[in-house]
Each structure stands twice: as C-alpha cells, then as structure tokens.
C-alpha positions, -999 to 999 in steps of 0.1 A, spaced: 0 3 -1 18 35 -15 22 61 19 23 93 11 54 108 28 47 137 52 34 157 82 12 131 85 20 104 62 -8 90 42 -19 52 38 -37 54 -1 -50 25 -11 -47 18 -52 -76 5 -65 -75 -7 -107 -109 -9 -128 -114 -19 -159 -140 8 -162 -110 33 -151 -100 54 -179 -80 78 -160 -69 79 -127 -92 99 -95 -89 102 -60 -114 96 -34 -119 99 -1 -147 80 20 -166 109 44 -174 78 65 -138 66 76 -113 91 58 -100 61 36 -83 74 3 -85 53 -26 -68 61 -61 -84 44 -90 -63 36 -119 -66 19 -154 -62 -18 -156 -27 -13 -175 -15 19 -159 18 20 -145 19 20 -105 49 47 -114 22 72 -132 -2 64 -101 23 77 -74 30 104 -99 -3 116 -100 -13 112 -61 17 138 -57 4 160 -82 -34 164 -59 -13 162 -25 -27 197 -18 -59 189 -24 -60 153 -4 -40 175 25 -67 202 24 -96 181 24 -83 158 48 -78 187 73 -114 194 69 -129 166 77 -138 155 115 -114 140 136 -137 109 145 -140 103 108 -120 77 113 -115 53 152 -95 23 147 -103 -4 173 -77 -17 192 -70 -28 234 -85 -4 255 -113 7 225 -149 9 239 -173 -4 210 -212 -15 209 -217 -52 209 -258 -57 201 -261 -25 215 -239 -28 251 -208 -6 251 -182 -28 261 -143 -26 269 -115 -41 245 -93 -54 269 -63 -84 270 -78 -119 281 -67 -157 284 -69 -186 263 -79 -191 225 -118 -176 223 -129 -137 227 -157 -136 252 -178 -113 276 -170 -110 304 -190 -80 327 -187 -50 310 -152 -65 285 -147 -81 255 -116 -100 267 -97 -105 233 -67 -131 236 -34 -134 214 -10 -109 198 -26 -71 207 -16 -59 178 -45 -78 155 -69 -78 188 -92 -53 161 -88 -78 135 -96 -109 160 -130 -89 171 -141 -82 137 -140 -121 126 -155 -127 156 -183 -103 153 -191 -113 118 -200 -149 135 -223 -130 157 -237 -113 132 -244 -143 110 -256 -161 134 -282 -132 152 -294 -122 116 -299 -159 102 -321 -163 128 -343 -131 126 -346 -138 90 -360 -176 92 -381 -158 118 -397 -129 100 -399 -153 68 -417 -176 89 -445 -148 96 -452 -140 61 -450 -173 44 -421 -170 23 -382 -185 24 -352 -171 16 -329 -188 -7 -293 -176 6 -278 -151 33 -244 -135 28 -225 -103 50 -208 -76 36 -190 -46 50 -212 -20 30 -220 15 31 -249 24 14 -271 0 26 -277 -19 58 -295 -50 37 -309 -59 5 -332 -82 -10 -331 -99 -48 -361 -112 -69 -340 -142 -62 -344 -143 -26 -309 -137 -18 -304 -117 18 -275 -96 23 -266 -75 56 -234 -54 68 -225 -71 98 -226 -42 117 -258 -45 123 -248 -68 154 -229 -39 171 -268 -19 166 -292 -30 196 -309 -64 190 -344 -46 181 -324 -25 152 -309 -58 137 -345 -75 138 -358 -43 122 -332 -42 89 -344 -83 90 -383 -79 89 -376 -49 64 -354 -70 40 -376 -105 44 -410 -78 38 -391 -79 2 -403 -111 -2 -439 -105 -5 -434 -68 -20 -408 -58 -42 -410 -23 -36 -419 2 -5 -451 9 -16 -478 14 11 -482 -28 8 -449 -31 16 -447 -10 42 -479 -26 58 -461 -60 59 -434 -42 81 -462 -29 100 -474 -65 107 -444 -85 120 -424 -56 132 -444 -34 150 -429 -3 159 -403 0 133 -397 36 127 -374 38 163 -359 13 152 -352 30 116 -344 65 136 -314 50 153 -298 36 128 -303 73 109 -288 91 140 -258 62 148 -251 40 118 -223 62 104 -207 59 138 -206 24 135 -192 25 100 -162 47 116 -151 21 132 -115 6 115 -107 -32 129 -79 -32 112 -55 -17 90 
C-alpha cells in the first residue's frame, strides 16, 4: 500500500478498474479511507506521480474532515456489541468472550481489532439468520441465501431471487434494530418495492419499526467509522 510521506503520512489504497479511463482520488467521508483508482494497464509509477500532483488537494480535504472520521479499534477501545458498550481488554485462552462490561481478546494485542471483527461477523451471521428465518415464517415465504458484507450505502438488501444481504456491522446495534433490518428485507419477499402494501407487511411483523430506523439514521455512521484493522 503506497504511503504519501509528510506530516502526517497518508495511506493510499490503489484500485485497478477495467472501467477507469483515468486516475481519480476518492476520500470516504465515513472512515477517511483514501482510494486512488487507475486503469488496468496503467503503471504504478504513473499513479504515484498523479498522487503527488494532487497532494495539496488531498491534505486540504483531509484537514477539513472531523477527527472522529476514523476510529481505530484495539485494546483499550470501547465498542458497541448488540447495543452494549464493551471495553476491549487482553484475555486468556483462545476464544474471545464477554465478561461483565469487557470484551476479552486473547492473543497478539496488535491483531485485536481484526480478531474482534472476525468474531463479530460470526455472531452477526447467527443472529441475522435466526431473525430472517423468524420473519420469513411470519410472512409465509423462504429466502434462498444469506450473505454478509461491509456495505456503506445500505444495511441490507433482498434480490428478486430471495437472496438476502446484510451489513455485518448490524451486530453492533441494539438487537431490536438488527431485527428491524431483517424484517425490512424479508418483507421484500412479499412486496419487491416500498409501496404502502410493503410497509403494511413491515408494520405487521415488526411493530414500532420507526424507532429502530431512527436509531440507524442517528447512529449508523458512527458504526461505519470503526476501523477494525489496517
């Protein structure tokens, strides 16, 4: 991963794309990640020359972003897990476990963030599968598959073929919020739209969903700002 030297150094992720016809820089407003897109056949040296030419704009843009744009996660960090605030602390043994108000993470402290992310994804799959199966039963339909992603633009989706996709970061939110997203997507098995008939299905299987959607609107970006690994 290239690093633009200076005060401070800036990590830049290179992304080759068959659709790219020129070099372009993008800075995520959610986590501050810098991505340099480049054509497939472009040389890395050319990309770095373009990066240096854009250094002024890049640093100026980064300087205007709030300090909270990125929150690295490691030992000593506090994160939400199923809506509970837990303190990451060193742990013994081989498995991550919750003990009181602490999330005990064994192993190399430098890898704690990545280990917590892997643990959270397993927990998310279990919770989302149970919620999806529950709501699918309520509407009398079945889904064909369930996948987890780290999506930024949506918390979940449902394809016409019944494939469900969720952001694994939903496991950080309160359980009722996770349930709402599962109900929202499963309702698309009945109505593949957002018509009044669709929202009637959501209201029937998940009463009070408005409060859970409001929680995501208020706190969702904070969940996306957490960076669990470099």
